[in-house]
SENUVO-47482 format. One record per residue (C-alpha): x, y, z; residue number from 0; chain. Coordinates in steps of 0.2 Angstrom, whole numbers, plus 5000, padded with zeros to 4 digits. Example, Ala and Ser with C-alpha at 12.3 -4.5 7.8 and 13.67 -1.06 7.14 Angstrom:
SENUVO-47482
x: 5062 | y: 4978 | z: 5039 | resi: 0 | chain: A .
x: 5068 | y: 4995 | z: 5036 | resi: 1 | chain: A .
end
This chain:
SENUVO-47482
x: 4462 | y: 5044 | z: 4151 | resi: 0 | chain: A .
x: 4470 | y: 5029 | z: 4158 | resi: 1 | chain: A .
x: 4466 | y: 5022 | z: 4175 | resi: 2 | chain: A .
x: 4479 | y: 5014 | z: 4186 | resi: 3 | chain: A .
x: 4475 | y: 5001 | z: 4199 | resi: 4 | chain: A .
x: 4485 | y: 5003 | z: 4214 | resi: 5 | chain: A .
x: 4489 | y: 4987 | z: 4223 | resi: 6 | chain: A .
x: 4489 | y: 4989 | z: 4242 | resi: 7 | chain: A .
x: 4501 | y: 4976 | z: 4250 | resi: 8 | chain: A .
x: 4493 | y: 4965 | z: 4262 | resi: 9 | chain: A .
x: 4493 | y: 4969 | z: 4279 | resi: 10 | chain: A .
x: 4505 | y: 4958 | z: 4290 | resi: 11 | chain: A .
x: 4498 | y: 4944 | z: 4301 | resi: 12 | chain: A .
x: 4494 | y: 4948 | z: 4318 | resi: 13 | chain: A .
x: 4505 | y: 4942 | z: 4331 | resi: 14 | chain: A .
x: 4497 | y: 4931 | z: 4344 | resi: 15 | chain: A .
x: 4495 | y: 4940 | z: 4360 | resi: 16 | chain: A .
x: 4506 | y: 4933 | z: 4373 | resi: 17 | chain: A .
x: 4499 | y: 4931 | z: 4391 | resi: 18 | chain: A .
x: 4506 | y: 4942 | z: 4404 | resi: 19 | chain: A .
x: 4523 | y: 4935 | z: 4413 | resi: 20 | chain: A .
x: 4521 | y: 4930 | z: 4430 | resi: 21 | chain: A .
x: 4531 | y: 4940 | z: 4443 | resi: 22 | chain: A .
x: 4544 | y: 4928 | z: 4450 | resi: 23 | chain: A .
x: 4541 | y: 4927 | z: 4470 | resi: 24 | chain: A .
x: 4556 | y: 4933 | z: 4480 | resi: 25 | chain: A .
x: 4562 | y: 4919 | z: 4492 | resi: 26 | chain: A .
x: 4563 | y: 4927 | z: 4510 | resi: 27 | chain: A .
x: 4575 | y: 4917 | z: 4519 | resi: 28 | chain: A .
x: 4573 | y: 4913 | z: 4539 | resi: 29 | chain: A .
x: 4585 | y: 4926 | z: 4546 | resi: 30 | chain: A .
x: 4577 | y: 4940 | z: 4537 | resi: 31 | chain: A .
x: 4559 | y: 4934 | z: 4541 | resi: 32 | chain: A .
x: 4565 | y: 4934 | z: 4560 | resi: 33 | chain: A .
x: 4574 | y: 4952 | z: 4557 | resi: 34 | chain: A .
x: 4558 | y: 4959 | z: 4548 | resi: 35 | chain: A .
x: 4548 | y: 4952 | z: 4563 | resi: 36 | chain: A .
x: 4556 | y: 4961 | z: 4576 | resi: 37 | chain: A .
x: 4552 | y: 4979 | z: 4581 | resi: 38 | chain: A .
x: 4568 | y: 4986 | z: 4579 | resi: 39 | chain: A .
x: 4572 | y: 4995 | z: 4561 | resi: 40 | chain: A .
x: 4585 | y: 4987 | z: 4552 | resi: 41 | chain: A .
x: 4597 | y: 5003 | z: 4554 | resi: 42 | chain: A .
x: 4595 | y: 5002 | z: 4572 | resi: 43 | chain: A .
x: 4600 | y: 4983 | z: 4569 | resi: 44 | chain: A .
x: 4614 | y: 4986 | z: 4559 | resi: 45 | chain: A .
x: 4622 | y: 5000 | z: 4571 | resi: 46 | chain: A .
x: 4621 | y: 4987 | z: 4586 | resi: 47 | chain: A .
x: 4631 | y: 4974 | z: 4574 | resi: 48 | chain: A .
x: 4644 | y: 4986 | z: 4572 | resi: 49 | chain: A .
x: 4646 | y: 4990 | z: 4590 | resi: 50 | chain: A .
x: 4644 | y: 4971 | z: 4594 | resi: 51 | chain: A .
x: 4660 | y: 4968 | z: 4580 | resi: 52 | chain: A .
x: 4670 | y: 4983 | z: 4588 | resi: 53 | chain: A .
x: 4670 | y: 4977 | z: 4606 | resi: 54 | chain: A .
x: 4675 | y: 4961 | z: 4600 | resi: 55 | chain: A .
x: 4690 | y: 4966 | z: 4591 | resi: 56 | chain: A .
x: 4693 | y: 4978 | z: 4606 | resi: 57 | chain: A .
x: 4692 | y: 4961 | z: 4617 | resi: 58 | chain: A .
x: 4703 | y: 4951 | z: 4606 | resi: 59 | chain: A .
x: 4716 | y: 4966 | z: 4605 | resi: 60 | chain: A .
x: 4716 | y: 4966 | z: 4625 | resi: 61 | chain: A .
x: 4717 | y: 4948 | z: 4626 | resi: 62 | chain: A .
x: 4734 | y: 4948 | z: 4613 | resi: 63 | chain: A .
x: 4741 | y: 4962 | z: 4625 | resi: 64 | chain: A .
x: 4738 | y: 4952 | z: 4640 | resi: 65 | chain: A .
x: 4745 | y: 4935 | z: 4633 | resi: 66 | chain: A .
x: 4761 | y: 4945 | z: 4625 | resi: 67 | chain: A .
x: 4764 | y: 4953 | z: 4643 | resi: 68 | chain: A .
x: 4760 | y: 4972 | z: 4636 | resi: 69 | chain: A .
x: 4747 | y: 4974 | z: 4650 | resi: 70 | chain: A .
x: 4758 | y: 4969 | z: 4665 | resi: 71 | chain: A .
x: 4772 | y: 4980 | z: 4657 | resi: 72 | chain: A .
x: 4760 | y: 4995 | z: 4656 | resi: 73 | chain: A .
x: 4753 | y: 4992 | z: 4674 | resi: 74 | chain: A .
x: 4771 | y: 4990 | z: 4682 | resi: 75 | chain: A .
x: 4776 | y: 5006 | z: 4672 | resi: 76 | chain: A .
x: 4761 | y: 5016 | z: 4681 | resi: 77 | chain: A .
x: 4765 | y: 5008 | z: 4697 | resi: 78 | chain: A .
x: 4782 | y: 5016 | z: 4696 | resi: 79 | chain: A .
x: 4777 | y: 5030 | z: 4690 | resi: 80 | chain: A .
x: 4765 | y: 5032 | z: 4706 | resi: 81 | chain: A .
x: 4780 | y: 5027 | z: 4717 | resi: 82 | chain: A .
x: 4791 | y: 5040 | z: 4710 | resi: 83 | chain: A .
x: 4778 | y: 5052 | z: 4713 | resi: 84 | chain: A .
x: 4780 | y: 5048 | z: 4731 | resi: 85 | chain: A .
x: 4765 | y: 5036 | z: 4734 | resi: 86 | chain: A .
x: 4775 | y: 5022 | z: 4742 | resi: 87 | chain: A .
x: 4772 | y: 5013 | z: 4758 | resi: 88 | chain: A .
x: 4781 | y: 5019 | z: 4772 | resi: 89 | chain: A .
x: 4769 | y: 5016 | z: 4787 | resi: 90 | chain: A .
x: 4757 | y: 5002 | z: 4793 | resi: 91 | chain: A .
x: 4742 | y: 5006 | z: 4804 | resi: 92 | chain: A .
x: 4735 | y: 4992 | z: 4815 | resi: 93 | chain: A .
x: 4718 | y: 4994 | z: 4820 | resi: 94 | chain: A .
x: 4712 | y: 4981 | z: 4833 | resi: 95 | chain: A .
x: 4726 | y: 4971 | z: 4840 | resi: 96 | chain: A .
x: 4726 | y: 4968 | z: 4857 | resi: 97 | chain: A .
x: 4734 | y: 4951 | z: 4860 | resi: 98 | chain: A .
x: 4741 | y: 4948 | z: 4843 | resi: 99 | chain: A .
x: 4761 | y: 4953 | z: 4840 | resi: 100 | chain: A .
x: 4760 | y: 4969 | z: 4831 | resi: 101 | chain: A .
x: 4779 | y: 4964 | z: 4824 | resi: 102 | chain: A .
x: 4771 | y: 4950 | z: 4815 | resi: 103 | chain: A .
x: 4759 | y: 4961 | z: 4806 | resi: 104 | chain: A .
x: 4771 | y: 4973 | z: 4800 | resi: 105 | chain: A .
x: 4782 | y: 4961 | z: 4794 | resi: 106 | chain: A .
x: 4768 | y: 4953 | z: 4782 | resi: 107 | chain: A .
x: 4762 | y: 4971 | z: 4778 | resi: 108 | chain: A .
x: 4778 | y: 4975 | z: 4773 | resi: 109 | chain: A .
x: 4784 | y: 4959 | z: 4765 | resi: 110 | chain: A .
x: 4779 | y: 4966 | z: 4747 | resi: 111 | chain: A .
x: 4794 | y: 4967 | z: 4735 | resi: 112 | chain: A .
x: 4786 | y: 4982 | z: 4727 | resi: 113 | chain: A .
x: 4781 | y: 4996 | z: 4740 | resi: 114 | chain: A .
x: 4772 | y: 5008 | z: 4727 | resi: 115 | chain: A .
x: 4756 | y: 5011 | z: 4733 | resi: 116 | chain: A .
x: 4747 | y: 5006 | z: 4717 | resi: 117 | chain: A .
x: 4757 | y: 4988 | z: 4716 | resi: 118 | chain: A .
x: 4752 | y: 4983 | z: 4735 | resi: 119 | chain: A .
x: 4742 | y: 4968 | z: 4731 | resi: 120 | chain: A .
x: 4728 | y: 4971 | z: 4744 | resi: 121 | chain: A .
x: 4721 | y: 4953 | z: 4744 | resi: 122 | chain: A .
x: 4738 | y: 4944 | z: 4745 | resi: 123 | chain: A .
x: 4743 | y: 4954 | z: 4759 | resi: 124 | chain: A .
x: 4726 | y: 4947 | z: 4768 | resi: 125 | chain: A .
x: 4729 | y: 4931 | z: 4763 | resi: 126 | chain: A .
x: 4746 | y: 4930 | z: 4772 | resi: 127 | chain: A .
x: 4739 | y: 4939 | z: 4788 | resi: 128 | chain: A .
x: 4725 | y: 4925 | z: 4789 | resi: 129 | chain: A .
x: 4737 | y: 4912 | z: 4791 | resi: 130 | chain: A .
x: 4741 | y: 4917 | z: 4808 | resi: 131 | chain: A .
x: 4731 | y: 4910 | z: 4821 | resi: 132 | chain: A .
x: 4727 | y: 4926 | z: 4831 | resi: 133 | chain: A .
x: 4718 | y: 4932 | z: 4815 | resi: 134 | chain: A .
x: 4699 | y: 4930 | z: 4814 | resi: 135 | chain: A .
x: 4697 | y: 4941 | z: 4800 | resi: 136 | chain: A .
x: 4708 | y: 4955 | z: 4792 | resi: 137 | chain: A .
x: 4704 | y: 4971 | z: 4782 | resi: 138 | chain: A .
x: 4717 | y: 4979 | z: 4771 | resi: 139 | chain: A .
x: 4716 | y: 4996 | z: 4763 | resi: 140 | chain: A .
x: 4727 | y: 5011 | z: 4756 | resi: 141 | chain: A .
x: 4726 | y: 5028 | z: 4765 | resi: 142 | chain: A .
x: 4737 | y: 5040 | z: 4753 | resi: 143 | chain: A .
x: 4750 | y: 5044 | z: 4752 | resi: 144 | chain: A .
x: 4760 | y: 5031 | z: 4761 | resi: 145 | chain: A .
x: 4751 | y: 5021 | z: 4773 | resi: 146 | chain: A .
x: 4742 | y: 5004 | z: 4773 | resi: 147 | chain: A .
x: 4728 | y: 5002 | z: 4786 | resi: 148 | chain: A .
x: 4726 | y: 4983 | z: 4794 | resi: 149 | chain: A .
x: 4710 | y: 4981 | z: 4802 | resi: 150 | chain: A .
x: 4710 | y: 4964 | z: 4812 | resi: 151 | chain: A .
x: 4697 | y: 4954 | z: 4822 | resi: 152 | chain: A .
x: 4706 | y: 4942 | z: 4835 | resi: 153 | chain: A .
x: 4702 | y: 4928 | z: 4841 | resi: 154 | chain: A .
x: 4699 | y: 4925 | z: 4859 | resi: 155 | chain: A .
x: 4707 | y: 4911 | z: 4868 | resi: 156 | chain: A .
x: 4695 | y: 4899 | z: 4877 | resi: 157 | chain: A .
x: 4705 | y: 4884 | z: 4882 | resi: 158 | chain: A .
x: 4723 | y: 4877 | z: 4882 | resi: 159 | chain: A .
x: 4727 | y: 4861 | z: 4873 | resi: 160 | chain: A .
x: 4738 | y: 4848 | z: 4878 | resi: 161 | chain: A .
x: 4745 | y: 4835 | z: 4866 | resi: 162 | chain: A .
x: 4760 | y: 4825 | z: 4863 | resi: 163 | chain: A .
x: 4769 | y: 4835 | z: 4878 | resi: 164 | chain: A .
x: 4765 | y: 4852 | z: 4870 | resi: 165 | chain: A .
x: 4753 | y: 4866 | z: 4878 | resi: 166 | chain: A .
x: 4744 | y: 4878 | z: 4865 | resi: 167 | chain: A .
x: 4732 | y: 4891 | z: 4866 | resi: 168 | chain: A .
x: 4715 | y: 4889 | z: 4857 | resi: 169 | chain: A .
x: 4700 | y: 4897 | z: 4854 | resi: 170 | chain: A .
x: 4681 | y: 4891 | z: 4854 | resi: 171 | chain: A .
x: 4683 | y: 4883 | z: 4839 | resi: 172 | chain: A .
x: 4699 | y: 4874 | z: 4843 | resi: 173 | chain: A .
x: 4710 | y: 4885 | z: 4831 | resi: 174 | chain: A .
x: 4729 | y: 4885 | z: 4838 | resi: 175 | chain: A .
x: 4733 | y: 4902 | z: 4842 | resi: 176 | chain: A .
x: 4751 | y: 4901 | z: 4849 | resi: 177 | chain: A .
x: 4761 | y: 4888 | z: 4861 | resi: 178 | chain: A .
x: 4761 | y: 4891 | z: 4878 | resi: 179 | chain: A .
x: 4773 | y: 4886 | z: 4892 | resi: 180 | chain: A .
x: 4768 | y: 4879 | z: 4910 | resi: 181 | chain: A .
x: 4773 | y: 4896 | z: 4917 | resi: 182 | chain: A .
x: 4765 | y: 4908 | z: 4905 | resi: 183 | chain: A .
x: 4747 | y: 4896 | z: 4905 | resi: 184 | chain: A .
x: 4732 | y: 4908 | z: 4908 | resi: 185 | chain: A .
x: 4719 | y: 4902 | z: 4919 | resi: 186 | chain: A .
x: 4708 | y: 4892 | z: 4906 | resi: 187 | chain: A .
x: 4701 | y: 4874 | z: 4905 | resi: 188 | chain: A .
x: 4714 | y: 4861 | z: 4898 | resi: 189 | chain: A .
x: 4707 | y: 4850 | z: 4885 | resi: 190 | chain: A .
x: 4720 | y: 4835 | z: 4883 | resi: 191 | chain: A .
x: 4722 | y: 4823 | z: 4870 | resi: 192 | chain: A .
x: 4723 | y: 4820 | z: 4850 | resi: 193 | chain: A .
x: 4710 | y: 4830 | z: 4842 | resi: 194 | chain: A .
x: 4703 | y: 4838 | z: 4858 | resi: 195 | chain: A .
x: 4704 | y: 4853 | z: 4851 | resi: 196 | chain: A .
x: 4693 | y: 4851 | z: 4838 | resi: 197 | chain: A .
x: 4681 | y: 4845 | z: 4852 | resi: 198 | chain: A .
x: 4681 | y: 4860 | z: 4862 | resi: 199 | chain: A .
x: 4665 | y: 4868 | z: 4853 | resi: 200 | chain: A .
x: 4658 | y: 4849 | z: 4859 | resi: 201 | chain: A .
x: 4663 | y: 4853 | z: 4877 | resi: 202 | chain: A .
x: 4656 | y: 4870 | z: 4878 | resi: 203 | chain: A .
x: 4639 | y: 4862 | z: 4872 | resi: 204 | chain: A .
x: 4640 | y: 4850 | z: 4886 | resi: 205 | chain: A .
x: 4645 | y: 4861 | z: 4899 | resi: 206 | chain: A .
x: 4629 | y: 4872 | z: 4896 | resi: 207 | chain: A .
x: 4619 | y: 4859 | z: 4903 | resi: 208 | chain: A .
x: 4627 | y: 4861 | z: 4919 | resi: 209 | chain: A .
x: 4633 | y: 4880 | z: 4921 | resi: 210 | chain: A .
x: 4635 | y: 4877 | z: 4941 | resi: 211 | chain: A .
x: 4649 | y: 4865 | z: 4936 | resi: 212 | chain: A .
x: 4658 | y: 4876 | z: 4922 | resi: 213 | chain: A .
x: 4667 | y: 4887 | z: 4932 | resi: 214 | chain: A .
x: 4673 | y: 4872 | z: 4945 | resi: 215 | chain: A .
x: 4682 | y: 4864 | z: 4929 | resi: 216 | chain: A .
x: 4701 | y: 4862 | z: 4929 | resi: 217 | chain: A .
x: 4702 | y: 4851 | z: 4913 | resi: 218 | chain: A .
x: 4694 | y: 4840 | z: 4902 | resi: 219 | chain: A .
x: 4703 | y: 4824 | z: 4893 | resi: 220 | chain: A .
x: 4696 | y: 4818 | z: 4876 | resi: 221 | chain: A .
x: 4697 | y: 4798 | z: 4879 | resi: 222 | chain: A .
x: 4698 | y: 4786 | z: 4866 | resi: 223 | chain: A .
x: 4691 | y: 4799 | z: 4852 | resi: 224 | chain: A .
x: 4674 | y: 4796 | z: 4859 | resi: 225 | chain: A .
x: 4671 | y: 4802 | z: 4877 | resi: 226 | chain: A .
x: 4676 | y: 4816 | z: 4889 | resi: 227 | chain: A .
x: 4685 | y: 4814 | z: 4908 | resi: 228 | chain: A .
x: 4682 | y: 4831 | z: 4915 | resi: 229 | chain: A .
x: 4694 | y: 4836 | z: 4931 | resi: 230 | chain: A .
x: 4687 | y: 4846 | z: 4943 | resi: 231 | chain: A .
x: 4698 | y: 4861 | z: 4954 | resi: 232 | chain: A .
x: 4695 | y: 4849 | z: 4970 | resi: 233 | chain: A .
x: 4705 | y: 4835 | z: 4963 | resi: 234 | chain: A .
x: 4690 | y: 4824 | z: 4956 | resi: 235 | chain: A .
x: 4688 | y: 4815 | z: 4939 | resi: 236 | chain: A .
x: 4670 | y: 4813 | z: 4932 | resi: 237 | chain: A .
x: 4670 | y: 4799 | z: 4918 | resi: 238 | chain: A .
x: 4655 | y: 4804 | z: 4907 | resi: 239 | chain: A .
x: 4647 | y: 4790 | z: 4894 | resi: 240 | chain: A .
x: 4650 | y: 4790 | z: 4874 | resi: 241 | chain: A .
x: 4638 | y: 4800 | z: 4864 | resi: 242 | chain: A .
x: 4634 | y: 4819 | z: 4866 | resi: 243 | chain: A .
x: 4615 | y: 4815 | z: 4871 | resi: 244 | chain: A .
x: 4621 | y: 4801 | z: 4884 | resi: 245 | chain: A .
x: 4634 | y: 4814 | z: 4892 | resi: 246 | chain: A .
x: 4623 | y: 4828 | z: 4893 | resi: 247 | chain: A .
x: 4610 | y: 4817 | z: 4902 | resi: 248 | chain: A .
x: 4625 | y: 4812 | z: 4914 | resi: 249 | chain: A .
x: 4631 | y: 4828 | z: 4919 | resi: 250 | chain: A .
x: 4614 | y: 4835 | z: 4922 | resi: 251 | chain: A .
x: 4612 | y: 4821 | z: 4934 | resi: 252 | chain: A .
x: 4629 | y: 4826 | z: 4943 | resi: 253 | chain: A .
x: 4626 | y: 4843 | z: 4944 | resi: 254 | chain: A .
x: 4609 | y: 4839 | z: 4953 | resi: 255 | chain: A .
x: 4617 | y: 4826 | z: 4963 | resi: 256 | chain: A .
x: 4631 | y: 4839 | z: 4968 | resi: 257 | chain: A .
x: 4618 | y: 4852 | z: 4972 | resi: 258 | chain: A .
x: 4609 | y: 4839 | z: 4983 | resi: 259 | chain: A .
x: 4625 | y: 4829 | z: 4992 | resi: 260 | chain: A .
x: 4639 | y: 4842 | z: 4989 | resi: 261 | chain: A .
x: 4650 | y: 4828 | z: 4981 | resi: 262 | chain: A .
x: 4665 | y: 4840 | z: 4976 | resi: 263 | chain: A .
x: 4678 | y: 4843 | z: 4986 | resi: 264 | chain: A .
x: 4674 | y: 4828 | z: 5000 | resi: 265 | chain: A .
x: 4690 | y: 4818 | z: 4996 | resi: 266 | chain: A .
x: 4680 | y: 4807 | z: 4983 | resi: 267 | chain: A .
x: 4694 | y: 4803 | z: 4970 | resi: 268 | chain: A .
x: 4683 | y: 4798 | z: 4954 | resi: 269 | chain: A .
x: 4666 | y: 4797 | z: 4949 | resi: 270 | chain: A .
x: 4661 | y: 4784 | z: 4935 | resi: 271 | chain: A .
x: 4645 | y: 4787 | z: 4924 | resi: 272 | chain: A .
x: 4650 | y: 4777 | z: 4910 | resi: 273 | chain: A .
x: 4637 | y: 4765 | z: 4914 | resi: 274 | chain: A .
x: 4620 | y: 4775 | z: 4913 | resi: 275 | chain: A .
x: 4613 | y: 4761 | z: 4926 | resi: 276 | chain: A .
x: 4628 | y: 4764 | z: 4939 | resi: 277 | chain: A .
x: 4635 | y: 4776 | z: 4947 | resi: 278 | chain: A .
x: 4653 | y: 4772 | z: 4953 | resi: 279 | chain: A .
x: 4663 | y: 4781 | z: 4967 | resi: 280 | chain: A .
x: 4680 | y: 4777 | z: 4969 | resi: 281 | chain: A .
x: 4687 | y: 4783 | z: 4987 | resi: 282 | chain: A .
x: 4704 | y: 4784 | z: 4993 | resi: 283 | chain: A .
x: 4713 | y: 4772 | z: 5003 | resi: 284 | chain: A .
x: 4718 | y: 4772 | z: 5021 | resi: 285 | chain: A .
x: 4733 | y: 4782 | z: 5021 | resi: 286 | chain: A .
x: 4732 | y: 4791 | z: 5007 | resi: 287 | chain: A .
x: 4722 | y: 4806 | z: 5013 | resi: 288 | chain: A .
x: 4719 | y: 4812 | z: 5031 | resi: 289 | chain: A .
x: 4706 | y: 4801 | z: 5042 | resi: 290 | chain: A .
x: 4695 | y: 4816 | z: 5042 | resi: 291 | chain: A .
x: 4695 | y: 4818 | z: 5023 | resi: 292 | chain: A .
x: 4693 | y: 4800 | z: 5022 | resi: 293 | chain: A .
x: 4677 | y: 4801 | z: 5033 | resi: 294 | chain: A .
x: 4670 | y: 4814 | z: 5023 | resi: 295 | chain: A .
x: 4673 | y: 4805 | z: 5005 | resi: 296 | chain: A .
x: 4664 | y: 4790 | z: 5015 | resi: 297 | chain: A .
x: 4649 | y: 4800 | z: 5020 | resi: 298 | chain: A .
x: 4647 | y: 4806 | z: 5002 | resi: 299 | chain: A .
x: 4646 | y: 4790 | z: 4996 | resi: 300 | chain: A .
x: 4634 | y: 4785 | z: 5009 | resi: 301 | chain: A .
x: 4623 | y: 4800 | z: 5004 | resi: 302 | chain: A .
x: 4624 | y: 4796 | z: 4985 | resi: 303 | chain: A .
x: 4620 | y: 4778 | z: 4990 | resi: 304 | chain: A .
x: 4604 | y: 4782 | z: 5000 | resi: 305 | chain: A .
x: 4598 | y: 4795 | z: 4986 | resi: 306 | chain: A .
x: 4601 | y: 4782 | z: 4974 | resi: 307 | chain: A .
x: 4590 | y: 4769 | z: 4983 | resi: 308 | chain: A .
x: 4577 | y: 4782 | z: 4985 | resi: 309 | chain: A .
x: 4575 | y: 4785 | z: 4965 | resi: 310 | chain: A .
x: 4575 | y: 4766 | z: 4964 | resi: 311 | chain: A .
end
């Protein structure tokens, strides 16, 4: 029996064990890091982004429609449809107008080209009304189906302004209300001179220092754009110094002297207080007034001189 030797194949050489591959680090952008740090879920952020994009596209479409005139055309068609439905301006109701010319208000309120209630420019009507001197404030509103309501706050006349031969009624702030004639002049103080209307408030503050003289005042002249001459109903003129403080002090002193010596109504022509150190009186000449009135003026002057000497 023969024996056969079986040769075994050599085992293949073992491959060297490879080291495990390192996982690549995923680089995170700053934006992703910021988003991940927010206390909002990514799905919510996505919905917000979608809404933002949609609204932006809607706004762009609106701007394009406005630029091409589509919006204006739609508004015009809407206004015309409202007008055809019977909502047109047919009446104007004016509230708070006592002195103002109502026809002027009607003309302004009905000056709209388009009478449709939807097309009336309320702010434009108010702007036009505010150009009218008598109107201090105005409010315009719609009352369906066919009425515009104009609620007016009027200015109050405070004086008459004479300048360049013309007379105008003004309020306490010097706003010109309307021209007046000599025949229709109301019983109000007269302020004379360029820019005297804009000094009406200054005059009110000045007269507040001597309320006893305010009712006796006939008019005031703004002289040289720097000081006042006051004219009283009894015919005298008081020349005040420059400067509001100096004028107030002089007028208060004059009111005190008039209360003590009754200066007004005794024939004196002018009181001059422009120089704070002197009080000058101008008396009428003989023949200008009756002798009795001249004597009264001289007696008043003597009383003022004595009072001034006692103060010194």
